[in-house]
C-alpha positions in Angstrom: 0.0 0.0 0.0 2.9 2.4 0.7 4.0 4.5 -2.2 1.1 3.3 -4.3 0.2 6.2 -6.6 -2.8 4.4 -8.1 -5.7 6.4 -6.7 -8.2 3.9 -8.0 -6.8 0.9 -6.1 -8.7 -0.6 -3.2 -7.5 0.8 0.1 -8.7 -1.1 3.1 -7.9 1.9 5.4 -10.0 4.2 3.3 -12.8 1.7 3.4 -12.7 1.4 7.2 -12.4 5.2 7.7 -15.5 5.5 5.4 -17.4 3.2 7.7 -16.3 5.1 10.8 -17.2 8.5 9.1 -20.7 7.2 8.3 -21.2 5.8 11.9 -20.1 9.1 13.4 -22.5 11.0 11.1 -25.4 8.7 12.2 -24.2 8.1 15.8 -26.5 5.6 17.4 -25.6 2.9 19.9 -27.3 -0.5 19.4 -26.3 -4.2 19.6 -23.0 -5.3 21.2 -20.3 -6.9 19.1 -16.6 -7.4 18.9 -14.7 -4.1 19.4 -13.2 -3.8 16.0 -12.5 -0.7 13.9 -15.3 -1.7 11.4 -17.9 -2.5 14.1 -21.3 -1.4 12.7 -22.2 1.0 15.5 -20.7 3.4 18.0 -20.5 2.5 21.7 -20.5 -0.9 23.3 -24.2 -1.4 23.8 -27.6 0.4 24.3 -26.7 1.4 27.8 -23.6 3.3 26.7 -23.8 7.1 26.7 -24.5 8.3 23.2 -21.2 8.0 21.5 -20.4 10.2 18.5 -16.7 9.4 17.8 -14.5 6.5 17.2 -11.0 8.0 17.9 -8.2 6.6 15.9 -4.4 6.6 15.8 -2.6 6.5 12.4 0.7 4.9 11.5 2.6 5.8 8.3 4.8 3.6 6.3 7.9 5.5 7.3 6.9 6.0 11.0 8.7 2.9 12.4 5.7 2.0 14.6 5.4 5.5 16.1 1.9 7.0 15.8 1.5 9.9 13.5 1.0 13.2 15.4 -0.2 16.7 14.5 -0.3 20.0 16.4 -3.5 20.6 18.5 -3.5 24.3 17.5 -3.5 26.2 14.2 -0.8 28.7 15.2 2.0 26.9 13.3 3.6 25.7 16.6 5.6 22.5 16.4 6.0 22.2 20.2 5.8 18.5 21.0 3.8 19.3 24.1 1.0 20.7 21.9 0.6 17.7 19.6 -1.7 14.7 19.6 -1.7 11.3 17.9 -5.5 10.9 18.4 -7.8 11.9 15.6 -11.5 11.9 14.4 -12.2 11.2 10.8 -14.2 14.1 9.3 -14.3 13.4 5.6 -13.3 10.8 3.1 -12.7 11.6 -0.6 -11.3 8.5 -2.4 -7.9 7.8 -0.9 -7.7 11.1 0.9 -9.2 11.7 4.4 -9.6 14.9 6.5 -9.0 14.4 10.2 -9.7 16.6 13.3 -7.0 16.5 15.9 -8.3 15.5 19.3 -6.6 16.6 22.5 -6.7 15.0 26.0 -9.5 16.4 28.1 -7.8 18.9 30.5 -10.6 18.4 33.2 -9.5 15.2 35.2 -13.0 14.7 36.6 -14.6 14.8 33.2 -11.8 12.9 31.4 -13.1 9.7 33.0 -16.1 9.6 30.7 -15.0 12.1 28.0 -11.3 11.5 27.4 -10.9 13.8 24.4 -11.9 17.3 23.4 -12.2 18.6 19.8 -9.6 21.1 18.5 -9.9 23.4 15.6 -6.8 21.7 14.0 -7.4 19.7 10.9 -5.2 17.9 8.3 -5.7 15.9 5.1 -3.8 12.7 4.5 -3.3 10.7 1.4 -4.2 7.3 2.7 -1.7 5.6 0.5 0.8 6.9 3.0 -1.0 5.2 5.9 -0.2 1.6 6.6 -2.1 1.0 9.8 -4.7 2.5 12.1 -5.6 1.8 15.7 -9.1 2.3 16.9 -9.6 3.5 20.5 -12.8 3.1 22.5 -15.8 4.9 21.2 -16.6 8.1 23.1 -18.3 11.4 23.1 -16.4 14.4 21.8 -18.2 17.6 22.5 -18.2 20.7 20.2 -17.8 18.9 16.9 
């Protein structure tokens, strides 16, 4: 998949991200199932609080197993303390995806149930550069 310039080739990561994007658009918790990235609903079951996000981590072909990270602000800062490797898929267009950077919730009491907050930092990635993704537990992200 790496260095594949054929935009019409099947891309399993693009397909999974498309499913996640649709689920987030139609956030509805229902039946329980295995907790896989392509699970057909958000949340673990009907008693779960209404989840609207399946946070993910991305791994690039050249990343040597280190998660891809991006700044949490739009000010151009490259300070490592202001980066995150947790994202929310916002849009899929063929083999390109737009992601919102999620930051750790700064409120420790709230972070137990809402571990991430939305930022206004976005990026677009050619999914041919992405070789793996890791799904984190479904959650609520406010202000999206």
